Each structure stands twice: as structure tokens, then as C-alpha cells.
N, CA, C and O atoms as a DFTB+ gen file, in Angstrom:
716 C
 N C O
     1  1     104.555     178.474     -23.379
     2  2     105.522     178.021     -23.405
     3  2     105.259     176.869     -24.290
     4  3     104.416     175.995     -24.086
     5  1     106.251     176.976     -25.526
     6  2     106.335     176.788     -26.628
     7  2     106.635     175.100     -26.551
     8  3     107.140     174.609     -25.542
     9  1     106.351     174.478     -27.453
    10  2     106.098     173.120     -27.599
    11  2     107.264     173.201     -28.669
    12  3     107.057     173.860     -29.688
    13  1     108.268     172.675     -28.520
    14  2     109.584     172.591     -29.460
    15  2     109.446     170.741     -30.173
    16  3     109.609     170.438     -31.354
    17  1     109.235     170.139     -29.454
    18  2     109.436     168.561     -29.771
    19  2     107.778     168.360     -30.319
    20  3     106.929     168.371     -29.427
    21  1     107.469     168.241     -31.255
    22  2     106.249     168.430     -32.511
    23  2     106.408     168.391     -33.486
    24  3     106.801     169.415     -34.044
    25  1     106.208     167.269     -34.191
    26  2     106.262     167.397     -35.936
    27  2     105.352     168.800     -36.626
    28  3     104.328     169.345     -36.213
    29  1     106.113     169.055     -37.694
    30  2     105.712     169.937     -38.299
    31  2     104.301     169.932     -38.627
    32  3     103.717     171.015     -38.655
    33  1     103.576     168.696     -38.917
    34  2     102.051     168.174     -39.139
    35  2     101.664     168.494     -38.057
    36  3     101.104     169.590     -38.029
    37  1     101.768     167.784     -36.816
    38  2     101.053     168.180     -35.478
    39  2     101.099     169.814     -35.022
    40  3     100.308     170.314     -34.222
    41  1     102.260     170.579     -35.747
    42  2     102.558     172.015     -35.738
    43  2     101.386     172.480     -36.404
    44  3     100.725     173.338     -35.819
    45  1     100.922     171.983     -37.768
    46  2     100.120     173.075     -38.439
    47  2      98.903     172.334     -38.248
    48  3      97.856     172.873     -38.608
    49  1      98.875     171.306     -37.794
    50  2      97.192     171.564     -37.348
    51  2      97.326     172.205     -36.274
    52  3      96.594     173.169     -36.498
    53  1      97.788     172.373     -35.153
    54  2      97.295     172.861     -34.046
    55  2      97.428     174.687     -34.158
    56  3      96.736     175.414     -33.446
    57  1      98.318     175.163     -35.056
    58  2      98.495     176.226     -34.948
    59  2      98.219     177.040     -36.609
    60  3      98.649     178.188     -36.723
    61  1      97.818     176.673     -37.292
    62  2      97.417     176.900     -38.477
    63  2      95.803     177.052     -38.821
    64  3      95.164     176.007     -38.695
    65  1      95.204     178.008     -39.161
    66  2      93.958     178.327     -40.153
    67  2      94.267     178.809     -41.017
    68  3      95.028     179.752     -41.237
    69  1      93.291     177.763     -42.001
    70  2      93.108     178.170     -43.206
    71  2      91.635     178.633     -43.821
    72  3      90.516     178.223     -43.513
    73  1      91.927     179.372     -44.546
    74  2      90.454     180.138     -44.892
    75  2      89.625     179.021     -45.322
    76  3      88.850     178.809     -44.390
    77  1      89.415     178.252     -46.210
    78  2      88.996     177.128     -46.667
    79  2      88.294     176.304     -45.598
    80  3      87.346     175.591     -45.928
    81  1      88.676     176.357     -44.427
    82  2      88.153     175.685     -43.187
    83  2      87.525     176.938     -42.410
    84  3      87.536     176.807     -41.186
    85  1      87.198     177.650     -42.705
    86  2      86.556     178.769     -41.848
    87  2      85.142     178.815     -41.856
    88  3      85.146     178.976     -43.076
    89  1      83.965     178.817     -41.589
    90  2      82.745     179.248     -41.995
    91  2      82.320     180.658     -41.338
    92  3      82.394     180.827     -40.121
    93  1      81.929     181.533     -42.109
    94  2      81.042     182.413     -41.546
    95  2      79.677     181.739     -40.789
    96  3      78.983     180.779     -41.126
    97  1      79.598     182.581     -39.716
    98  2      79.084     182.559     -38.499
    99  2      77.888     183.353     -38.283
   100  3      77.824     183.716     -37.109
   101  1      76.751     183.821     -39.117
   102  2      75.979     184.737     -38.754
   103  2      75.113     184.723     -37.814
   104  3      74.128     185.459     -37.756
   105  1      75.514     183.655     -36.804
   106  2      74.899     183.326     -35.953
   107  2      75.023     184.031     -34.088
   108  3      74.308     184.400     -33.156
   109  1      76.572     183.838     -34.505
   110  2      77.276     184.581     -33.034
   111  2      76.940     185.606     -32.639
   112  3      77.128     185.797     -31.437
   113  1      76.254     186.796     -33.512
   114  2      75.627     187.776     -33.342
   115  2      74.546     188.395     -33.477
   116  3      74.230     189.577     -33.342
   117  1      73.906     187.304     -33.810
   118  2      72.458     187.294     -34.479
   119  2      71.201     187.764     -33.232
   120  3      70.045     187.957     -33.608
   121  1      71.583     187.909     -31.772
   122  2      70.190     187.985     -30.804
   123  2      71.003     189.909     -31.067
   124  3      70.496     190.634     -30.211
   125  1      71.800     190.540     -31.775
   126  2      71.280     192.018     -31.931
   127  2      70.595     192.455     -33.173
   128  3      70.506     193.601     -33.612
   129  1      69.949     190.933     -33.851
   130  2      69.087     191.839     -34.918
   131  2      67.813     191.429     -34.706
   132  3      66.976     191.432     -35.609
   133  1      67.584     191.072     -33.578
   134  2      66.486     190.930     -32.757
   135  2      65.785     192.526     -32.662
   136  3      64.564     192.655     -32.756
   137  1      66.693     193.709     -32.466
   138  2      66.906     194.840     -32.246
   139  2      66.704     195.479     -33.635
   140  3      65.789     196.203     -34.029
   141  1      67.813     195.016     -34.280
   142  2      67.537     195.698     -35.721
   143  2      68.372     194.690     -36.493
   144  3      69.247     193.995     -35.977
   145  1      67.926     194.666     -38.145
   146  2      68.561     194.211     -39.160
   147  2      69.561     194.667     -39.768
   148  3      70.167     194.192     -40.727
   149  1      69.834     196.174     -38.848
   150  2      71.293     196.729     -39.585
   151  2      72.753     195.966     -39.099
   152  3      73.943     196.058     -39.402
   153  1      72.012     195.250     -38.264
   154  2      73.130     194.735     -37.343
   155  2      73.809     193.258     -37.620
   156  3      74.686     192.640     -37.016
   157  1      72.957     192.933     -38.896
   158  2      73.476     191.448     -39.148
   159  2      74.828     192.002     -39.621
   160  3      75.180     193.023     -40.212
   161  1      75.800     190.290     -38.838
   162  2      77.335     190.362     -39.573
   163  2      77.538     188.867     -39.341
   164  3      76.895     188.034     -38.702
   165  1      79.009     188.792     -40.312
   166  2      79.100     187.649     -39.812
   167  2      80.413     187.319     -39.590
   168  3      81.222     187.443     -40.509
   169  1      80.825     186.826     -38.266
   170  2      82.366     186.587     -37.912
   171  2      82.694     185.079     -38.308
   172  3      81.861     184.172     -38.326
   173  1      84.036     184.962     -38.622
   174  2      84.654     184.146     -38.967
   175  2      85.897     184.113     -38.410
   176  3      86.865     184.750     -38.823
   177  1      85.874     183.215     -37.269
   178  2      87.067     182.937     -36.168
   179  2      88.330     182.354     -36.661
   180  3      88.196     181.453     -37.489
   181  1      89.423     182.654     -36.352
   182  2      91.058     181.724     -36.499
   183  2      91.228     181.423     -35.185
   184  3      91.146     180.273     -34.753
   185  1      91.585     182.893     -34.167
   186  2      92.264     182.777     -32.868
   187  2      91.268     182.679     -31.741
   188  3      92.086     183.354     -31.115
   189  1      90.678     182.564     -31.221
   190  2      90.037     182.156     -30.124
   191  2      88.502     182.255     -30.546
   192  3      88.264     181.842     -31.681
   193  1      87.349     182.774     -29.753
   194  2      85.859     182.603     -30.226
   195  2      85.764     184.042     -30.130
   196  3      84.817     184.537     -30.741
   197  1      86.555     184.850     -29.480
   198  2      85.574     186.233     -29.253
   199  2      85.185     186.596     -28.039
   200  3      85.878     186.314     -27.062
   201  1      83.826     187.388     -27.908
   202  2      83.558     187.633     -26.648
   203  2      82.414     187.084     -26.359
   204  3      82.141     186.835     -25.185
   205  1      81.422     186.759     -27.529
   206  2      79.880     186.708     -27.882
   207  2      80.165     184.913     -28.546
   208  3      79.208     184.149     -28.676
   209  1      80.708     184.755     -28.678
   210  2      80.842     183.320     -29.579
   211  2      80.548     182.396     -28.700
   212  3      80.589     182.521     -27.476
   213  1      80.148     181.143     -29.516
   214  2      79.629     180.018     -28.812
   215  2      81.408     178.993     -28.897
   216  3      82.490     179.395     -29.327
   217  1      81.162     178.084     -28.497
   218  2      81.838     177.394     -28.752
   219  2      82.880     176.820     -29.725
   220  3      82.313     175.986     -30.430
   221  1      83.751     176.898     -29.938
   222  2      84.327     176.358     -31.869
   223  2      85.291     175.800     -31.513
   224  3      86.197     176.341     -30.879
   225  1      85.249     174.092     -32.012
   226  2      86.317     173.624     -31.678
   227  2      87.476     173.799     -32.718
   228  3      88.665     173.548     -32.520
   229  1      86.845     174.323     -33.972
   230  2      87.573     175.076     -35.404
   231  2      88.763     176.240     -35.102
   232  3      89.284     176.940     -35.970
   233  1      88.911     176.256     -34.388
   234  2      89.639     177.967     -33.792
   235  2      91.169     177.202     -33.111
   236  3      91.269     176.248     -32.340
   237  1      92.360     178.152     -33.821
   238  2      93.273     177.914     -32.582
   239  2      93.245     178.724     -31.520
   240  3      92.938     179.912     -31.425
   241  1      93.749     177.615     -30.410
   242  2      93.294     178.613     -28.787
   243  2      93.867     179.428     -28.476
   244  3      95.050     179.160     -28.266
   245  1      93.522     180.576     -28.300
   246  2      94.201     181.722     -27.879
   247  2      94.751     181.846     -26.633
   248  3      93.871     181.777     -25.775
   249  1      95.827     181.998     -26.193
   250  2      96.249     182.293     -24.909
   251  2      96.584     183.910     -24.424
   252  3      97.334     183.993     -23.452
   253  1      96.266     184.750     -24.809
   254  2      96.457     186.254     -25.238
   255  2      95.545     187.222     -26.017
   256  3      95.507     188.448     -25.913
   257  1      94.781     186.378     -26.859
   258  2      94.218     187.305     -27.650
   259  2      93.052     186.574     -28.725
   260  3      93.115     185.351     -28.856
   261  1      92.112     187.261     -29.402
   262  2      91.356     186.531     -30.236
   263  2      91.497     187.618     -31.951
   264  3      91.771     188.780     -32.251
   265  1      91.263     186.842     -32.382
   266  2      91.121     187.217     -33.888
   267  2      90.402     186.383     -34.526
   268  3      90.386     185.153     -34.513
   269  1      89.329     187.757     -35.539
   270  2      88.936     186.897     -36.352
   271  2      88.107     187.985     -37.530
   272  3      87.926     189.197     -37.407
   273  1      87.742     187.181     -38.549
   274  2      86.934     188.715     -39.797
   275  2      85.632     188.845     -39.415
   276  3      84.967     187.979     -38.847
   277  1      85.291     189.888     -39.719
   278  2      83.860     190.577     -39.616
   279  2      83.756     190.646     -41.118
   280  3      84.532     191.013     -42.001
   281  1      82.196     190.038     -41.096
   282  2      81.745     190.575     -43.015
   283  2      80.564     191.164     -42.494
   284  3      79.587     190.749     -41.870
   285  1      81.025     192.470     -43.025
   286  2      79.985     193.574     -42.599
   287  2      78.532     194.060     -44.240
   288  3      78.784     194.956     -45.046
   289  1      77.824     193.608     -44.271
   290  2      77.205     194.156     -45.265
   291  2      76.774     195.165     -45.868
   292  3      76.305     195.847     -44.958
   293  1      76.673     195.535     -46.513
   294  2      76.111     197.351     -46.937
   295  2      75.030     197.630     -46.038
   296  3      73.990     197.022     -45.784
   297  1      75.461     198.549     -45.679
   298  2      74.586     199.421     -44.871
   299  2      74.321     198.534     -43.435
   300  3      73.289     198.813     -42.825
   301  1      74.833     197.927     -43.110
   302  2      74.973     197.512     -41.762
   303  2      76.003     198.304     -40.947
   304  3      76.685     199.241     -41.363
   305  1      76.000     197.638     -39.403
   306  2      76.532     198.093     -38.660
   307  2      77.039     197.282     -37.315
   308  3      76.237     196.444     -36.903
   309  1      78.552     197.458     -36.411
   310  2      78.028     196.778     -35.503
   311  2      78.653     197.408     -34.419
   312  3      79.770     197.887     -34.221
   313  1      77.282     197.230     -33.559
   314  2      76.612     198.735     -32.921
   315  2      77.811     199.204     -31.650
   316  3      78.812     198.615     -31.242
   317  1      77.248     200.401     -31.302
   318  2      78.295     200.945     -30.193
   319  2      78.338     200.211     -28.974
   320  3      77.245     199.990     -28.452
   321  1      79.359     199.786     -28.404
   322  2      79.481     198.726     -27.672
   323  2      80.588     199.106     -26.713
   324  3      81.361     200.013     -27.021
   325  1      80.691     198.525     -25.682
   326  2      81.614     198.872     -24.371
   327  2      82.470     197.652     -23.686
   328  3      81.925     196.856     -22.922
   329  1      83.955     197.571     -24.051
   330  2      84.854     196.750     -23.496
   331  2      85.570     197.182     -22.192
   332  3      86.456     198.029     -22.311
   333  1      85.314     196.743     -21.078
   334  2      85.898     197.462     -20.097
   335  2      87.358     196.731     -19.762
   336  3      88.400     197.125     -19.237
   337  1      86.961     195.620     -20.262
   338  2      88.586     194.933     -20.094
   339  2      89.840     194.345     -21.260
   340  3      90.863     193.718     -20.985
   341  1      89.372     194.769     -22.542
   342  2      90.058     194.756     -23.249
   343  2      90.664     195.820     -24.271
   344  3      89.762     196.499     -24.763
   345  1      91.488     196.040     -24.568
   346  2      91.768     196.734     -25.809
   347  2      90.971     196.210     -27.838
   348  3      90.835     194.995     -27.982
   349  1      90.707     196.776     -28.641
   350  2      90.175     196.562     -29.815
   351  2      90.688     196.997     -30.879
   352  3      90.972     198.182     -31.054
   353  1      90.920     195.790     -31.977
   354  2      91.230     196.635     -33.180
   355  2      90.583     196.343     -33.939
   356  3      90.103     195.224     -33.758
   357  1      90.195     196.983     -35.064
   358  2      89.243     196.873     -36.587
   359  2      90.524     197.155     -37.516
   360  3      91.194     198.178     -37.375
   361  1      90.858     196.026     -38.620
   362  2      91.331     196.478     -39.941
   363  2      90.666     196.343     -40.987
   364  3      90.026     195.395     -41.442
   365  1      90.832     197.202     -41.283
   366  2      89.768     197.042     -42.832
   367  2      90.937     196.032     -43.712
   368  3      92.152     196.190     -43.838
   369  1      89.896     194.798     -44.324
   370  2      90.710     194.665     -45.390
   371  2      90.411     194.690     -46.789
   372  3      91.143     194.777     -47.775
   373  1      88.811     194.567     -46.616
   374  2      88.072     194.739     -48.046
   375  2      86.958     196.276     -47.860
   376  3      86.413     196.489     -46.776
   377  1      86.813     196.963     -48.730
   378  2      85.667     197.903     -48.903
   379  2      86.349     199.212     -47.561
   380  3      87.511     199.434     -47.221
   381  1      85.294     199.722     -47.182
   382  2      85.072     200.596     -45.622
   383  2      84.264     200.869     -45.197
   384  3      83.123     200.753     -45.644
   385  1      84.712     201.478     -43.846
   386  2      83.629     201.756     -42.947
   387  2      83.837     202.695     -42.261
   388  3      84.759     203.510     -42.314
   389  1      82.984     202.622     -41.581
   390  2      82.819     204.335     -40.485
   391  2      83.349     204.064     -38.810
   392  3      82.399     203.930     -38.039
   393  1      84.470     203.987     -38.289
   394  2      84.591     203.947     -37.417
   395  2      83.702     204.677     -36.338
   396  3      83.404     205.852     -36.554
   397  1      83.292     204.101     -35.275
   398  2      83.185     205.199     -34.344
   399  2      83.385     205.210     -33.085
   400  3      83.305     204.126     -32.506
   401  1      83.631     206.161     -32.474
   402  2      84.219     205.921     -30.756
   403  2      83.763     206.842     -29.749
   404  3      84.339     207.870     -30.108
   405  1      83.137     207.126     -28.774
   406  2      82.909     208.045     -28.144
   407  2      83.516     208.374     -27.063
   408  3      83.631     207.538     -26.166
   409  1      84.038     209.681     -26.924
   410  2      84.698     210.386     -26.143
   411  2      83.858     211.402     -25.576
   412  3      83.261     212.161     -26.339
   413  1      83.687     211.556     -23.841
   414  2      83.058     212.209     -23.259
   415  2      81.367     211.748     -24.160
   416  3      80.954     210.756     -24.761
   417  1      80.907     212.869     -23.862
   418  2      79.544     212.841     -24.821
   419  2      79.235     212.374     -25.847
   420  3      78.232     211.745     -26.183
   421  1      80.722     212.893     -26.744
   422  2      80.387     212.828     -28.388
   423  2      81.034     211.535     -28.771
   424  3      82.056     210.997     -28.345
   425  1      80.046     211.123     -29.821
   426  2      80.160     210.013     -30.595
   427  2      81.063     210.603     -32.219
   428  3      80.425     211.100     -33.148
   429  1      82.070     210.475     -32.246
   430  2      83.037     210.385     -33.219
   431  2      83.295     209.496     -34.175
   432  3      83.506     208.296     -33.999
   433  1      83.272     210.417     -35.796
   434  2      83.090     209.038     -36.584
   435  2      84.300     209.242     -37.421
   436  3      84.521     210.444     -37.571
   437  1      85.151     208.476     -38.011
   438  2      86.262     208.345     -38.445
   439  2      85.878     207.113     -39.737
   440  3      85.369     206.001     -39.596
   441  1      86.326     207.787     -40.950
   442  2      86.419     206.670     -42.104
   443  2      87.230     206.246     -42.643
   444  3      87.809     206.731     -43.616
   445  1      87.520     204.792     -41.861
   446  2      88.592     204.036     -42.751
   447  2      88.471     203.146     -43.905
   448  3      87.618     202.293     -44.147
   449  1      89.704     203.593     -44.700
   450  2      89.349     202.509     -45.803
   451  2      90.354     201.292     -46.230
   452  3      91.447     201.466     -45.692
   453  1      90.326     200.444     -46.809
   454  2      91.352     199.193     -47.226
   455  2      92.445     199.504     -46.942
   456  3      93.182     200.355     -47.439
   457  1      92.696     198.312     -45.516
   458  2      94.463     198.590     -44.988
   459  2      94.241     199.840     -43.610
   460  3      95.194     200.269     -42.960
   461  1      93.423     200.075     -43.482
   462  2      93.605     201.544     -42.379
   463  2      93.147     201.063     -41.047
   464  3      92.039     200.548     -41.195
   465  1      93.419     201.031     -40.185
   466  2      93.273     200.121     -38.603
   467  2      92.893     201.654     -37.676
   468  3      93.238     202.801     -37.960
   469  1      92.087     201.177     -36.526
   470  2      92.017     202.027     -35.687
   471  2      91.799     200.827     -34.520
   472  3      91.162     199.789     -34.694
   473  1      92.558     201.278     -33.168
   474  2      92.462     200.577     -32.240
   475  2      91.656     201.732     -30.978
   476  3      91.474     202.949     -30.962
   477  1      91.310     200.535     -29.959
   478  2      90.707     201.560     -29.444
   479  2      90.837     200.259     -27.987
   480  3      90.585     199.063     -27.833
   481  1      91.442     201.530     -27.071
   482  2      91.595     201.009     -25.556
   483  2      90.614     200.425     -24.591
   484  3      89.438     200.720     -24.805
   485  1      90.897     199.582     -23.476
   486  2      89.680     199.512     -23.181
   487  2      88.445     200.850     -22.308
   488  3      89.095     201.832     -21.949
   489  1      87.204     200.945     -22.038
   490  2      86.383     201.818     -21.547
   491  2      85.932     203.003     -22.386
   492  3      85.590     204.131     -22.032
   493  1      86.038     202.352     -23.811
   494  2      86.045     203.542     -24.406
   495  2      84.739     203.065     -25.417
   496  3      85.093     202.007     -25.936
   497  1      83.253     203.470     -25.935
   498  2      82.478     202.961     -26.516
   499  2      83.122     202.926     -27.961
   500  3      83.841     203.858     -28.322
   501  1      82.923     202.102     -28.591
   502  2      83.136     201.918     -30.201
   503  2      82.107     201.280     -31.179
   504  3      81.062     200.801     -30.738
   505  1      82.330     201.276     -32.191
   506  2      81.417     200.268     -33.080
   507  2      82.000     200.873     -34.589
   508  3      82.975     201.624     -34.637
   509  1      81.189     200.390     -35.897
   510  2      81.680     200.541     -36.676
   511  2      80.346     200.388     -38.120
   512  3      79.571     199.436     -38.025
   513  1      80.233     201.091     -39.014
   514  2      78.604     200.926     -39.739
   515  2      79.900     201.177     -41.338
   516  3      80.870     201.861     -41.664
   517  1      79.075     200.160     -41.826
   518  2      79.677     199.921     -43.916
   519  2      78.595     201.195     -44.408
   520  3      77.400     200.964     -44.225
   521  1      78.817     201.973     -44.769
   522  2      78.094     203.265     -44.999
   523  2      77.817     202.923     -47.005
   524  3      77.145     203.527     -47.842
   525  1      78.463     202.033     -47.069
   526  2      79.271     201.780     -48.649
   527  2      78.142     200.985     -49.520
   528  3      77.143     201.054     -48.803
   529  1      77.791     200.265     -50.701
   530  2      77.151     199.580     -51.583
   531  2      77.743     198.230     -51.497
   532  3      77.438     197.333     -52.283
   533  1      78.712     198.074     -50.399
   534  2      79.722     196.924     -51.042
   535  2      80.159     196.038     -49.497
   536  3      80.817     196.575     -48.607
   537  1      79.814     195.089     -49.450
   538  2      80.213     194.336     -48.330
   539  2      81.920     194.783     -48.150
   540  3      82.795     194.933     -49.002
   541  1      81.946     194.923     -46.550
   542  2      83.177     195.432     -45.996
   543  2      83.800     193.663     -45.080
   544  3      83.135     192.877     -44.404
   545  1      85.096     193.623     -45.426
   546  2      85.298     192.931     -44.424
   547  2      86.312     193.610     -43.299
   548  3      86.558     194.812     -43.401
   549  1      87.027     192.660     -41.993
   550  2      87.759     193.879     -40.895
   551  2      88.193     192.914     -40.593
   552  3      87.435     192.124     -41.157
   553  1      89.093     192.193     -39.949
   554  2      90.048     191.980     -38.980
   555  2      90.046     192.390     -37.772
   556  3      90.500     193.489     -37.456
   557  1      89.520     191.533     -36.919
   558  2      89.216     191.744     -35.471
   559  2      89.922     191.559     -34.765
   560  3      90.446     190.499     -35.107
   561  1      90.667     192.136     -33.292
   562  2      91.497     191.298     -32.977
   563  2      91.069     192.426     -31.013
   564  3      90.962     193.626     -30.763
   565  1      90.963     191.065     -30.093
   566  2      90.751     191.515     -28.839
   567  2      91.900     190.784     -28.105
   568  3      92.521     189.748     -28.344
   569  1      91.955     191.777     -27.049
   570  2      93.212     191.210     -26.481
   571  2      93.221     190.492     -25.018
   572  3      93.946     190.771     -24.064
   573  1      92.316     189.589     -25.097
   574  2      92.367     188.733     -24.082
   575  2      91.715     187.146     -25.059
   576  3      91.245     186.949     -26.179
   577  1      91.962     186.508     -24.147
   578  2      91.685     184.881     -24.755
   579  2      90.178     184.887     -24.669
   580  3      89.518     184.699     -25.691
   581  1      89.590     185.098     -23.483
   582  2      88.062     185.151     -23.925
   583  2      87.904     186.434     -22.914
   584  3      88.204     186.464     -21.721
   585  1      87.407     187.380     -23.637
   586  2      86.936     188.608     -23.143
   587  2      85.904     188.705     -22.824
   588  3      84.932     188.121     -23.303
   589  1      85.932     189.593     -21.807
   590  2      84.216     189.568     -21.049
   591  2      83.007     189.969     -21.763
   592  3      83.403     190.947     -22.397
   593  1      82.039     189.842     -21.984
   594  2      80.822     190.073     -22.742
   595  2      80.691     191.503     -22.948
   596  3      80.619     192.025     -21.835
   597  1      80.630     192.326     -23.821
   598  2      80.742     193.942     -24.037
   599  2      79.501     193.904     -23.440
   600  3      78.955     192.814     -23.264
   601  1      78.853     195.172     -23.026
   602  2      77.841     195.783     -22.758
   603  2      77.656     196.931     -24.021
   604  3      78.368     197.076     -25.014
   605  1      76.220     197.824     -23.538
   606  2      75.917     198.745     -24.512
   607  2      75.807     199.811     -23.852
   608  3      76.454     199.820     -22.805
   609  1      75.258     200.657     -24.072
   610  2      74.359     201.794     -23.917
   611  2      73.763     201.807     -22.658
   612  3      72.660     201.313     -22.893
   613  1      73.813     202.132     -21.146
   614  2      73.002     201.890     -20.580
   615  2      71.065     202.316     -20.940
   616  3      70.685     203.477     -21.097
   617  1      70.519     201.607     -20.975
   618  2      68.654     201.785     -21.365
   619  2      68.767     201.559     -22.834
   620  3      68.085     202.360     -23.473
   621  1      69.256     200.928     -23.362
   622  2      69.501     200.334     -24.983
   623  2      68.940     199.515     -24.999
   624  3      69.026     198.704     -24.077
   625  1      68.010     199.307     -26.153
   626  2      67.747     197.644     -26.119
   627  2      68.455     196.742     -26.315
   628  3      67.963     195.614     -26.276
   629  1      69.643     196.883     -26.553
   630  2      70.699     196.011     -26.524
   631  2      71.209     195.827     -25.365
   632  3      71.544     194.679     -25.072
   633  1      71.363     196.696     -24.596
   634  2      71.572     196.187     -23.073
   635  2      70.544     196.132     -22.804
   636  3      70.751     196.101     -21.591
   637  1      69.307     196.079     -22.895
   638  2      67.968     195.550     -21.746
   639  2      68.377     193.918     -22.249
   640  3      68.598     193.027     -21.429
   641  1      68.432     193.711     -23.794
   642  2      68.599     192.968     -24.013
   643  2      69.689     191.754     -23.319
   644  3      69.364     190.746     -22.692
   645  1      70.850     192.161     -23.613
   646  2      71.972     191.707     -22.869
   647  2      71.979     191.479     -21.702
   648  3      72.723     190.609     -21.249
   649  1      71.163     192.193     -20.926
   650  2      70.791     191.852     -19.434
   651  2      69.908     190.792     -19.338
   652  3      70.170     189.921     -18.509
   653  1      68.678     190.665     -20.179
   654  2      67.761     189.648     -19.850
   655  2      68.760     188.123     -20.446
   656  3      68.836     187.195     -19.641
   657  1      69.317     187.995     -21.535
   658  2      70.105     187.090     -21.896
   659  2      71.166     186.617     -20.626
   660  3      71.508     185.453     -20.419
   661  1      71.507     187.560     -20.000
   662  2      72.619     187.110     -19.015
   663  2      72.081     186.647     -18.096
   664  3      72.740     185.755     -17.562
   665  1      70.361     187.029     -17.279
   666  2      69.648     186.761     -16.113
   667  2      69.298     185.110     -17.214
   668  3      70.352     184.778     -16.671
   669  1      69.000     184.246     -17.868
   670  2      68.845     183.349     -18.651
   671  2      69.633     182.406     -18.669
   672  3      69.401     181.198     -18.718
   673  1      70.914     183.148     -18.616
   674  2      71.999     181.765     -18.594
   675  2      72.582     181.999     -17.465
   676  3      73.695     181.493     -17.321
   677  1      72.004     182.838     -16.323
   678  2      72.382     182.509     -15.041
   679  2      71.212     181.255     -14.246
   680  3      71.537     180.390     -13.432
   681  1      70.084     181.474     -14.698
   682  2      69.549     180.714     -14.359
   683  2      69.097     179.021     -14.931
   684  3      68.443     178.271     -14.206
   685  1      69.617     178.578     -16.458
   686  2      70.043     177.765     -16.479
   687  2      70.943     176.977     -15.663
   688  3      70.754     175.871     -15.158
   689  1      72.258     177.963     -15.610
   690  2      73.538     177.499     -14.993
   691  2      73.211     177.150     -13.970
   692  3      73.696     176.135     -13.470
   693  1      72.060     178.076     -13.205
   694  2      71.731     177.027     -11.415
   695  2      70.670     176.058     -11.631
   696  3      70.306     175.312     -10.722
   697  1      70.224     176.038     -12.643
   698  2      69.192     174.692     -12.441
   699  2      69.992     173.305     -13.227
   700  3      69.589     172.146     -13.330
   701  1      71.017     173.813     -13.619
   702  2      71.679     172.941     -14.121
   703  2      72.755     172.160     -12.851
   704  3      73.242     171.031     -12.911
   705  1      72.893     173.080     -11.855
   706  2      73.520     172.846     -10.768
   707  2      73.169     171.919     -10.144
   708  3      73.840     170.908      -9.936
   709  1      71.549     172.243      -9.583
   710  2      70.797     171.713      -9.012
   711  2      70.520     170.030      -9.111
   712  3      70.168     169.228      -8.246
   713  1      70.807     169.879     -10.410
   714  2      70.322     168.390     -10.866
   715  2      71.373     167.707     -10.056
   716  3      71.448     166.478     -10.053
């Protein structure tokens, strides 16, 4: 429900996110770099925090989706991953990327340039790779205020790491409840 009785200053403070106040967060997905340095990338959050980000009080609080910019260095990639609960959009702002989507047992690659976009429904493995010599910047939108943490290909090093991290987080939460 919209708030119609607030000042423009309050509206701006609550609903406007400016580039000058954003920070590139190379730590949001740094756990993936434990598997490969090619997974290095930064998230710059605007609306919500996405599926894996820590708490960020500097974002517009989402009600139905998240929006961030992903900075993908030359030669790096966002690994194949699965969101069972949300659709995901990659919109190329700068540079070019290779979008990857798995249909059945086949991974298809689609080249995307500036202002190209791919929408992936829930239930498809998807990823992106920067094959160029220049940084690429994409807008990334997920269709929920707090999406579930994505999964990776069964048996992969990333999926095994995700499982280990989930167990450690659950153990820490259980220990905290016992205090």
C-alpha cells in the first residue's frame, strides 16, 4: 500500500537509490571464488538484497522483486545455478556476455550485447560469462523480495560448498537459540 501522506524528502530518502551512494560488494558472492577465481564479480544493490547477500540497510526495501547491478570482470562468470522459486532477468548495460541456459541435458549459449536481455523462468539452470577483454555490467532482477538461495548442479563443487554453508548456518542458528 502506498504512503500518500509523506513529503517528497521522505519519499526520496525511502525510495530513491543513487549510484553515488552504492558500493560494489565483491564479498556477496566471494564464497564462489573458493571454487574458482573465474567466479569473481561484484554486486551493486539497489532494491532488496538478492538471494545470497547479507543484510544491507542501504537498499530500497523490496516488496516483490530485487534489482542490482552485477559487475563481471573480463574472463569471469556467474556460474550455472538454479532458482526454483523465482524468475531472473539479466539486462546488459555495458559490454557483452554469454548467457547460458540449460534445457534438458543441453546447455545453450546466447550472446548478449548492450541493452540485450534474457528472462529465465523458475526451474532452469542459468548463468552468464564474460568472454570479452572488458568489464561487463548487467542489471539483474529476481522476482521475489527475498529469493531462496540458489542451488548448483548436483555433485558440483559449488553445490557441495552451498550444502556445507547451509549446515554451518543451521548449526550456528541452533546454537544461538540454545543460549
